[in-house]
N, C-alpha and C positions, 0 to 999 in steps of 0.2 A: 259181448265179447268183447275181451283185446286184443289189438293186433300193434306188433312192436315193429317199425319201419328202419330200415338205412339207409340215408340220403347220399348223392351219386356225387362226381366228382363238380367241380363247381360252388359247392352248399361250404367250401373250407375258406377262411378270413385269417388272416397279422393275428397269430397271437391268443388264438381258440382255445388252446389248451391250458393255457395259464391259471385260473382260477381252480383247474380239478384238480394240477399237482399236489392240492391242501387235502387232498385224499388221503387218508392211510393208505398204504402200498400203490399206491395210481403210477404214480413216478417210476418208482420197481419194476413193476409188468413193464410199463412199458420200454424201458432200460433194457430187460429180456426182449422184448419181440423187437425192437430196434435189431440187434443180431442175426433175428430170422428176414426182415424188411430191408436188409443194407444201406440204412439212412438213420439219421440223429431223427427218430421220433418224437422225442422234446423240446431238440433245440427246433424243428419245426414249425411245429405246434405254438410256438413260443418267440422266437426270436428274430424267425423267417420271416421277410417282406412277401408281398399278395406275389411280384414275378418268382420269388425262390418256390414258394409253394402250386404256384399253378402250372410248373414243370409237371409236365402228367408222370412220371419217373416218382416224386415228391406225394404227388396228392394221392394216389389210389394206394398205398397200403399206409399214409396218414388217412387218409379217414377211414379203412378198414379198422385202423387200429383204435383210432377213437370209438366209432359204435360200439365196437366190446371191450372198450375200455368203460362208457355210459353202463351199458349193460351190464355192466358187474357189478357197480358199484348200482344200479338202481334196482336187481337182485330179485325182478320179477322173472315170473314163468308165463307165458304169454298165449292164446289160444289159435294166433297163426304168426307167420314172419312173411315180411316181404323186404326186396330192399331192390333201390334203384340202380342200374349197370351195375358200378363198382361194390355198389352196396348189396349185393346180392351173396358175396361174398363171406358178409359180416353176416347177414341173416342163415346161410349156410352154416357156417360154426355156430351159432344159435343153436340152429334146430338139432346140432349133433351130426350134418353129414360128414363137416371136415373139422378138424382139431383147430385153433387161431391159429399155431404153428404152422398148419396146411397153408390155412386160407393166405395169410400171410409171404407166405413162399409161394405161392401160386400169383396173388397180384402183382409182386416183385414181379416178376417173371414176365406177365401181362402187362404193366404197368412200361418195364422196356421196352418189350415187343411194341408195343402201341403207338410209343412213342417214334420209335425205329419207322416202322409205316408209315407215322405222321408226318418223317421227314422226307420220304420219294418223290410226294405231290405237293403241290401248298393248296390244301384245304381247310376246311371250318366249316362252321353251323353257324345259321341263324334262327332264334325264336320268332315264331309266328305268334303272337296275341289275337286273337277274336277271329273276325270273317267265319264264313259259315263252312265248315269243316272238307265237304268234298269240294268247293273251290279251291282252299286251301290244297287240297292235297291233289287237287289236281293240276292248279300251277306249279308245285313242289316236281310231280312228272312232267311238267310242258318242259321244265329248264332240265331237263338228265342229273335232277338231285333223289337223295333219299330221305320220306319223314322217317329220320333217325332215333325219333325219339316222341311218340304219341301217347302225351300227358293227360289228357282228358284236362276237364275244367277251362275248353277255350285255347290249349296251349299243344302246338308241335313244330317241331326241332327238325329243319333241313338240314343238311349234311350233303355238302361238293365241294369241286372245285373252287375258289375262288372268284374265278371267271361267270361259274353258272349261276354262286351266289347273287354275281355283281347283277346280272341277264336279271334275276331274281325278285332285287329291289327295284329295280324300276319297271316289272312287271308286277308290281304288288297287288295281290287277291284285294279287292274291295272290303273297304271295313276292317282289316287287319292293319295289325301294330308288325313292324319287321325290327328284332334286336339285336344285331352282330352277339355274337358271343365270343369271350377272351376263352379259347381253346386253343391247343397245338394242330390239331384236326379232325377231319369227318369223320367221327366216328362209331360204330354202329352202321357201318356202311360198307361195301364194296374196298374201301381203301384201305380198309382195317384185315383183307384177306391173310395176308402174309403174316400179321399176329396171330391169328385164329390156328396157324399151323404151329407156330413157336408157344403157345401155351396148351396145345394138344399134345405137345413132347414131353413139356413141362409134366401135365398132370398123367403120361402113361402110367406111374409108379404108385401113385395116389391110391390108396384104397377108401372109398368112401362110406361113409355106412346110413343105412336108410334113418331119416327123417323121426326125428322123435316128437316135432313140432309140428302141425302143419307148415306148408314150405308155398312159398305161389312162386312160380316161373315169371319172367319178362319177355318169353316169345309168345307168353298166349295168356295170361293171367291165371296159368290154372294152377291146381295141386301138383306135384311131383309126387309120387308115389317110395321112389328110388335114389337113394344115392347115386345110385351109377349112374342112372338117366340125369338127373339132376346135375353133375359130375360135366356131362356130355354138354349140356346146355350153358352152361358154365362158360366151355369154350366155344360153342358155336355163337354164342353171343358179340363176341367182338366185333363181328361184321354183322348181324342180325338186329333188325329197329326196338326196341322199347319198348311194349306196350303197356305202359304203367295205365293205360285206361281201363284195358283188358281186365288188370291186379282190383284195380278197383271197383269196377263190375260185381268181381269175383266176391270183395267183402263186403259189399252189401247184398248179395245174396246171401253170404254166408252168413249174414245179422251182427260186422262187426259195427259194436255200440261206442267203442271208446279206440283212440290209436294217441300211440305216445311215438313219437320218432326221435333217433338214437342221434346223439350228439355231429355235426354238429346241426341243430334242428331248424326248419322254419321253413324250408322248401314243399314237403313232403303234405305235411300241415298243411301247408298255405293252398296247397292242389284239394286235398282234403276239404278244406271249406267250401268248396266251388262243388267238386266233385262229389261229395258223400257228407250233404245236409243232415246236420242231426247228429252226425257223429263227433264228440268231446274229442278235442284232442288239449296235449301238448308236448311242446316243442323243448325238447334237452339243449339247452345252448351254454347253461351255468349251471354249476354246482345247487344252486340256488331254487333250480327248478324239478330239483330228486321230488322235494315234497310234495309239490302241485301233484308232479304224475305218478306218487304213491296214494294221493289223495283222492286219483282218478281212477286207481287198482278198488280200495276200497267203494 
């Protein structure tokens, strides 16, 4: 059983799209999507610096467009789809719930709303690697933080104010390593509540289709039967924790044997190597990885 997964914010690196523009038609596709996304996807994916593509309003549409372009180049039909955070929009488009244009339009609104919400209070996120999960979660709660991403494989991301994160750092859980993340705010926490309302308004006139491929939700890791429900979950997920651990548990339960991570790959296949042992993985980073992905599918 094959699952295609789409990564979330933070997976982007300067120039990651450059080699992909050599593929026939890909530059034209990104050019047309740029009009919908409201940014120059080609420029940001090739010549922009790390600080420029770290901007939430840039990173989110750039990641979704990159995942969709890589999936088109791959040309595979998976048994299962899932995305991490903003990657859910790419997964929704690949499952037929949204058109690529609808996905990019909503991501544009999402990104701008989240950037605006992040500017209200100085917030951030810290990755917690290792430790005992129960102790890590207790420490997060003790300091008033939110477990914004429960990624499995010994990785939990805490979100909250900078003061809360500083106190958490000084009182770190035993045997855990804390890594501050370079993000604009505490995504998937209550600090993003204003962005939820903005995205809900943007999604009001969107008529989603039911998924044509089994599609997992970040909220609980379960497959969602209707497009309407998945769209509602996409909206609510902005201020709710990402349960990637639950997604991987469902993948294991369904018998996933192969995973291909769409561009820019690496993060989710890394988690799979620890959380889905025995599953064969390929991360799409350059067009050279397409051959390995196609061989895996065979």
